[in-house]
C-alpha positions in Angstrom: -77.6 -4.1 -47.2 -74.2 -3.6 -48.9 -72.8 -0.1 -48.4 -71.8 1.6 -51.6 -68.0 2.0 -51.8 -66.7 5.4 -50.8 -65.6 7.5 -53.7 -63.9 10.8 -53.0 -65.5 13.3 -55.4 -63.6 16.5 -55.9 -66.6 18.4 -57.1 -66.1 21.9 -55.9 -63.6 23.5 -58.3 -64.9 21.8 -61.6 -68.5 22.4 -60.6 -67.9 26.0 -59.8 -66.0 26.6 -63.1 -68.8 25.0 -65.1 -71.5 26.7 -63.2 -70.0 30.2 -63.7 -69.5 29.5 -67.4 -73.2 28.8 -68.1 -75.9 31.3 -68.8 -79.1 31.3 -66.7 -81.9 32.4 -69.0 -83.3 34.5 -71.8 -84.2 38.2 -71.1 -87.8 38.6 -69.9 -90.6 38.5 -72.5 -91.3 41.8 -74.2 -94.9 43.1 -73.4 -97.8 42.6 -75.8 -96.8 39.3 -77.2 -100.4 38.3 -78.3 -101.9 34.8 -78.2 -100.0 31.6 -78.9 -100.9 29.8 -82.2 -102.3 26.7 -80.3 -102.0 24.3 -83.2 -99.4 22.2 -85.0 -97.5 23.8 -87.9 -99.1 23.1 -91.3 -96.3 20.8 -92.3 -96.8 18.7 -89.1 -100.6 18.2 -89.2 -100.6 15.2 -91.6 -98.3 13.4 -89.1 -99.7 14.4 -85.7 -103.0 16.2 -86.3 -104.0 19.8 -85.7 -104.1 19.4 -81.9 -102.5 16.2 -80.7 -104.1 14.3 -77.9 -101.0 13.4 -75.8 -97.5 14.8 -75.5 -94.5 14.1 -73.3 -91.9 16.6 -72.2 -88.5 15.5 -70.8 -86.6 18.3 -69.0 -83.0 19.3 -69.0 -80.7 18.4 -66.2 -77.7 16.6 -67.7 -77.0 13.0 -67.0 -79.3 13.0 -64.0 -82.2 14.0 -66.2 -81.3 11.6 -69.0 -81.2 8.6 -66.8 -84.3 9.5 -64.7 -86.1 10.1 -68.0 -85.1 6.7 -69.4 -86.5 5.2 -66.2 -89.8 7.0 -66.7 -89.9 5.9 -70.3 -89.4 2.3 -69.1 -92.3 2.6 -66.7 -94.6 4.1 -69.3 -93.6 1.3 -71.8 -94.3 -1.4 -69.3 -97.7 0.1 -68.5 -98.4 0.2 -72.2 -98.8 4.0 -72.1 -95.8 5.0 -74.2 -97.7 4.4 -77.4 -100.3 7.1 -76.7 -97.8 9.9 -77.0 -97.8 11.6 -80.4 -95.2 14.2 -79.6 -92.0 14.0 -77.5 -90.4 17.3 -76.7 -87.0 17.3 -75.1 -84.4 19.6 -73.7 -80.7 19.0 -72.8 -80.5 15.8 -70.7 -84.0 14.8 -71.8 -82.7 15.0 -75.4 -79.9 12.6 -74.5 -82.6 10.1 -73.5 -84.5 10.7 -76.8 -81.2 10.1 -78.7 -80.7 6.8 -76.9 -84.3 5.7 -77.5 -84.5 6.6 -81.2 -81.1 5.3 -82.2 -81.8 2.0 -80.5 -85.1 1.7 -82.4 -83.7 2.7 -85.8 -80.7 0.4 -85.5 -83.0 -2.6 -85.1 -84.7 -1.8 -88.4 -88.3 -3.0 -89.0 -89.1 -5.0 -85.9 -92.3 -6.4 -84.4 -93.7 -4.8 -81.3 -94.5 -1.3 -80.1 -92.2 1.6 -80.3 -89.6 1.3 -77.6 -89.3 -2.5 -77.7 -85.6 -2.5 -78.7 -84.8 -0.1 -75.9 -87.2 -0.8 -73.0 -88.7 -4.2 -73.7 -87.5 -7.7 -72.8 -85.0 -9.0 -73.5 -83.3 -5.8 -74.8 -83.5 -3.8 -71.6 -81.1 -5.9 -69.7 -78.3 -5.2 -72.2 -79.3 -1.5 -72.5 -79.0 -1.0 -68.7 -75.6 -2.7 -68.7 -74.4 -0.6 -71.6 -75.4 2.6 -69.8 -73.5 1.4 -66.7 -70.5 0.7 -68.8 -70.4 4.1 -70.4 -71.8 6.1 -67.5 -68.5 7.8 -66.7 -69.5 10.5 -69.2 -66.7 13.1 -68.9 -64.1 12.6 -66.3 -62.4 15.5 -64.5 -59.0 14.7 -66.0 -60.7 14.9 -69.5 -62.3 18.2 -68.6 -58.9 19.6 -67.7 -56.8 18.1 -70.6 -59.4 18.4 -73.4 -62.3 20.5 -72.3 -60.8 24.0 -71.7 -60.9 25.2 -75.3 -64.0 25.5 -77.4 -63.0 23.1 -80.1 -61.7 20.5 -77.6 -64.8 20.8 -75.4 -67.3 20.4 -78.3 -65.4 17.4 -79.6 -65.2 15.8 -76.1 -68.8 16.5 -75.5 -70.0 15.0 -78.8 -67.9 11.9 -78.4 -69.3 11.4 -74.9 -72.9 11.7 -76.1 -72.2 9.3 -78.9 -70.5 6.7 -76.6 -73.0 6.9 -73.8 -76.3 7.4 -75.5 -75.7 6.7 -79.2 -73.8 3.4 -79.2 -76.2 2.2 -82.0 -75.9 5.3 -84.1 -74.6 4.7 -87.6 -71.8 6.0 -89.8 -72.7 8.4 -91.4 -74.8 9.3 -88.3 -78.6 9.2 -88.2 -80.1 12.5 -89.3 -83.1 14.0 -87.5 -85.2 13.8 -90.7 -85.0 10.0 -90.4 -86.8 10.1 -87.1 -90.2 10.5 -88.7 -93.4 9.5 -86.9 -94.6 6.3 -88.5 -98.2 5.5 -89.2 -100.4 4.1 -88.1 -100.3 3.8 -84.3 -99.7 1.9 -82.0 -96.2 1.2 -83.5 -95.6 4.8 -84.5 -92.7 6.7 -83.1 -93.6 10.0 -81.4 -92.9 13.1 -83.3 -89.6 14.4 -81.8 -89.1 18.1 -81.0 -85.5 19.0 -79.8 -85.4 22.4 -78.1 -82.4 24.7 -78.1 -81.8 28.5 -77.7 -80.5 30.9 -80.4 -77.9 33.3 -79.0 -77.0 34.8 -82.4 -78.9 36.7 -83.5 -79.3 38.2 -80.1 -82.6 36.9 -78.6 -85.2 39.1 -76.8 -87.5 36.3 -75.6 -89.2 33.2 -76.7 -90.2 34.5 -80.2 -86.5 35.1 -81.1 -84.7 32.7 -78.7 -86.6 29.5 -78.6 -85.5 27.2 -81.5 -87.2 23.9 -82.4 -85.6 21.2 -84.5 -87.9 18.4 -85.7 -87.8 15.6 -88.4 -90.0 17.7 -90.6 -89.0 21.4 -90.0 -87.1 23.7 -87.8 -87.4 27.3 -86.7 -89.1 29.7 -84.3 -91.8 32.4 -84.3 -89.4 35.1 -85.6 -88.0 33.2 -88.6 -90.8 30.8 -89.2 -90.9 27.0 -89.2 -89.6 25.8 -92.5 -89.1 22.2 -93.9 -85.7 20.7 -94.5 -85.0 21.2 -98.3 -82.3 18.6 -99.1 -81.1 17.3 -95.8 -81.1 17.8 -92.0 -78.4 17.9 -89.3 -77.4 14.6 -87.6 -79.6 13.8 -84.6 -76.5 13.7 -82.4 -75.5 17.2 -83.4 -79.0 18.5 -82.6 -79.0 16.8 -79.2 -75.5 18.2 -78.5 -76.7 21.8 -79.1 -79.8 21.2 -77.0 -77.6 20.3 -74.0 -74.8 22.8 -74.5 -75.2 24.3 -71.0 -71.6 25.8 -70.9 -72.2 28.5 -73.4 -68.7 29.9 -73.9 -67.3 26.4 -74.7 -70.2 24.4 -76.1 -72.3 26.9 -78.2 -72.3 25.8 -81.8 -73.2 27.3 -85.2 -76.2 25.5 -86.6 -77.5 24.7 -90.0 -81.1 25.7 -90.5 -83.6 25.4 -93.5 -83.9 29.2 -93.5 -81.5 31.0 -95.9 -82.1 34.4 -94.2 -81.1 32.9 -90.8 -78.2 31.0 -92.2 -76.7 34.3 -93.5 -76.6 35.5 -89.9 -74.4 32.5 -89.0 -76.8 31.4 -86.1 -75.3 30.3 -82.8 -77.3 28.1 -80.5 -76.9 26.6 -77.1 -78.8 24.8 -74.3 -82.6 24.8 -74.7 -82.9 25.1 -70.9 -81.9 28.8 -71.1 -85.3 29.3 -72.8 -87.6 26.8 -71.2 -86.1 23.9 -69.3 -89.1 21.6 -69.3 -89.7 21.4 -73.1 -93.4 22.0 -72.3 -94.0 25.1 -74.4 -93.5 23.1 -77.6 -96.6 21.0 -76.6 -98.7 23.8 -75.2 -98.3 26.0 -78.3 -99.4 23.0 -80.4 -102.6 22.7 -78.4 -101.8 19.3 -77.1 -104.7 18.2 -74.9 -102.8 16.2 -72.3 -99.2 17.3 -71.4 -97.1 15.0 -69.3 -94.0 16.8 -67.9 -91.0 15.1 -66.4 -89.0 17.7 -64.4 -85.5 16.5 -63.4 -83.7 19.8 -63.3 -81.3 20.5 -60.4 -83.6 22.0 -57.7 -82.2 21.2 -54.3 -84.6 23.7 -52.5 -87.6 22.7 -54.6 -88.2 26.2 -55.9 -89.6 24.7 -59.2 -87.7 27.3 -61.2 -88.5 25.7 -64.6 -92.2 25.7 -63.8 -92.1 29.4 -62.6 -90.3 30.4 -65.8 -92.9 28.6 -67.9 -95.8 30.1 -66.0 -94.5 33.7 -66.1 -93.5 33.6 -69.7 -96.9 32.1 -70.7 -98.6 34.9 -68.9 -96.9 37.3 -71.4 -98.9 35.5 -74.1 -102.2 35.7 -72.2 -102.0 32.1 -71.2 -102.5 30.7 -67.6 -100.6 27.8 -66.2 -102.0 26.6 -62.9 -100.8 23.6 -61.0 -102.1 24.3 -57.4 -99.8 22.0 -55.5 -96.7 23.5 -57.2 -98.0 27.0 -56.5 -98.3 26.1 -52.9 -94.8 24.6 -52.9 -93.2 27.7 -54.4 -94.6 29.7 -51.5 -92.7 27.5 -49.0 -89.6 26.2 -50.7 -87.5 23.6 -48.9 -86.1 20.2 -49.5 -87.6 17.6 -47.1 -86.2 14.2 -48.2 -89.6 12.7 -48.9 -92.6 14.5 -50.5 -95.1 14.7 -53.3 -93.7 14.0 -56.7 -96.9 14.1 -58.7 -98.8 17.3 -59.5 -101.8 18.0 -61.7 -103.2 21.2 -63.2 -104.1 23.0 -66.4 -102.7 25.4 -69.0 -105.4 27.6 -70.5 -104.8 29.8 -73.6 -107.0 31.8 -76.0 -106.2 31.5 -79.7 -106.3 34.5 -82.0 -109.9 33.6 -83.1 -111.1 33.6 -79.5 -111.1 29.9 -79.1 -110.1 28.8 -75.6 -107.7 25.8 -75.5 -107.0 23.9 -72.3 -104.3 21.4 -71.8 -104.4 19.0 -68.8 -101.0 19.0 -67.1 -99.5 15.9 -65.5 -96.3 16.9 -63.7 -93.7 14.5 -62.3 -91.0 16.1 -60.2 -87.8 14.1 -59.6 -88.2 13.4 -55.9 -88.6 10.5 -53.5 -92.3 10.2 -52.9 -93.8 8.6 -49.8 -94.7 5.5 -51.8 -91.2 5.0 -53.0 -89.7 5.8 -49.6 -91.8 2.9 -48.1 -90.3 0.5 -50.7 -86.8 1.7 -49.8 -87.5 0.6 -46.2 -88.8 -2.9 -47.2 -86.0 -5.3 -46.2 -87.5 -8.1 -48.3 -87.2 -5.9 -51.4 -83.7 -4.8 -50.4 -82.4 -8.4 -49.8 -83.9 -9.5 -53.2 -82.4 -6.4 -54.8 -78.9 -7.0 -53.3 -79.0 -10.6 -54.7 -80.1 -9.3 -58.1 -77.5 -6.6 -58.0 -74.8 -9.2 -57.4 -76.1 -11.4 -60.3 -76.1 -8.5 -62.6 -72.6 -7.4 -61.6 -71.2 -10.8 -62.2 -73.0 -11.3 -65.5 -71.8 -7.9 -66.7 -68.2 -8.7 -65.8 -68.3 -12.1 -67.5 -69.4 -10.7 -70.9 -67.4 -9.0 -73.6 -67.9 -5.5 -75.0 -71.7 -4.9 -75.5 -72.7 -6.7 -72.3 -73.8 -10.1 -73.8 -73.3 -11.7 -70.4 -76.6 -10.2 -69.1 -78.7 -11.6 -71.9 -79.4 -14.8 -70.1 -80.6 -13.1 -66.9 -84.3 -12.7 -66.2 -85.7 -9.2 -66.8 -84.2 -6.6 -64.5 -86.4 -6.8 -61.3 -87.8 -3.8 -59.6 -86.0 -4.9 -56.4 -82.6 -4.1 -58.1 -83.7 -0.6 -58.7 -85.1 -0.2 -55.1 -81.8 -1.5 -53.8 -79.7 0.9 -55.8 -81.9 3.9 -55.1 -81.8 3.1 -51.4 -78.0 2.4 -51.3 -76.9 5.3 -53.4 -79.3 7.7 -51.7 -77.9 6.6 -48.3 -74.3 6.9 -49.5 -74.4 10.3 -51.0 -76.8 11.9 -48.5 -75.4 10.3 -45.3 -72.1 8.6 -45.8 -70.2 10.6 -48.4 -66.7 11.4 -47.4 -67.0 14.9 -49.0 -68.6 16.3 -45.8 -67.6 19.9 -46.6 -70.2 20.0 -49.3 -72.8 20.3 -46.6 -71.4 23.8 -45.8 -71.5 25.0 -49.4 -74.4 26.9 -51.0 -77.3 24.6 -51.9 -76.5 24.6 -55.6 -73.1 22.8 -54.9 -74.4 20.2 -52.6 -74.4 16.6 -53.9 -77.7 15.5 -52.3 -79.6 12.6 -54.0 -81.6 12.9 -56.1 -80.8 16.5 -56.8 -77.2 15.8 -57.5 -75.0 18.4 -59.3 -75.7 18.8 -63.0 -72.1 19.9 -63.8 -70.7 16.6 -62.3 -70.5 14.7 -65.6 -68.3 11.9 -64.1 -71.0 9.3 -63.3 -70.3 5.9 -61.6 -72.1 2.6 -61.9 -74.3 3.0 -58.9 -75.4 6.5 -59.9 -76.7 5.1 -63.2 -78.8 2.5 -61.6 -80.0 4.9 -58.8 -81.2 7.6 -61.1 -82.6 5.2 -63.7 -84.2 3.2 -60.9 -85.8 6.3 -59.3 -87.3 7.1 -62.8 -88.8 3.6 -63.0 -90.3 3.8 -59.5 -91.7 7.3 -59.8 -92.7 6.7 -63.4 -94.9 3.7 -62.3 -96.8 6.1 -60.0 -97.2 8.5 -62.9 -98.4 5.8 -65.3 -101.0 4.7 -62.7 -102.6 8.2 -62.7 -103.0 8.4 -66.5 -106.3 7.3 -68.0 -106.3 3.8 -69.5 -104.9 3.7 -73.0 -107.5 2.9 -75.7 
């Protein structure tokens, strides 16, 4: 198997600066919060029903999460499971993936096939993968130093990078979030999109004041209410940018809301992960019966911090989140290279009228499962993948801007993903020249797949590795879901 070329990554100083600049979380929930509403907002019910049957949450985690999430979306699409989701809730890197998905679909206009065909189906997927590889070098370290050290420069650089990497099919003027409406009827309907961010002005005290949802139909939170857009809505790219603004001093942004009272306070918002990094609360509070969570946050010691945050904050509202295998893992944290990636449990809440609402939880943790590890050792797969990787590389280089050279290739085979996951995992975990990172605190270690979130300078093999791992683990997830009707 071809060894990935060595790339000296000077990660320590930039990663440390970015990490210190970000904020960890909201204050703890005040006591006596009372029950969750456990239903869709009135303005949403005609589109998604009072209690939607299926919802998908894509976690934060920067480029790593975005690419892993795209891989999971691909696996769900191929298994004909993506159509079942009526609500898609995203945070930070998960929001990048949603931006990529929706702008690709809207740019195609009315087109036959299920939602996702223009992004994830044949023959489009070949070109979409190639484009992500071409634009994967999101923000380089020289750009961080020359343009990203002032608030105005950092916001502009960040927005440009999101548009180039994940919004190449966005329009001018840009697509607004109100245009991303769930169509009717299924199965061609787009899921109802919820993009999660965190209000930091006015000063938040917990979820009721800090959590902030932006959707195609309305925006708001429990404190200020969920109000419809009167005459317009912000660009989808801007909403996504705020959702992923993890470096608060530089990337926090003033937002436009449909609430005049809140607008007078000149609201500032930042990364949704500081409230709830899974995006799951948006589904649980709507009473979604089946909640699928994709957790790709940086978690090198497998402490499941986003799960623990969700569980403990839900407890303040009288709700119980219980995923037994994760509960067991949090009692013995560690990071063996191979382990369980799929977990199952429930979230049980009691509504104000006494009604008990239970959501079934399907939880996919970004990790190398034993089933995928076996594939990474299959030399037949790896030889086929190396040949596919070479064909894809040559076709990509032979084409012009936009990757037309890959259009004539057969659909990207699984073996190409297996090869890149195996090759990149071996490189970064075993052969990386930056050996000193092994002696740093766990947060700063570049261990695949829990590679550093602040490292925004992705390379070609990283794109294929994280996207490929999402495909492979997403296939296992799709196999556990009940057959779609």
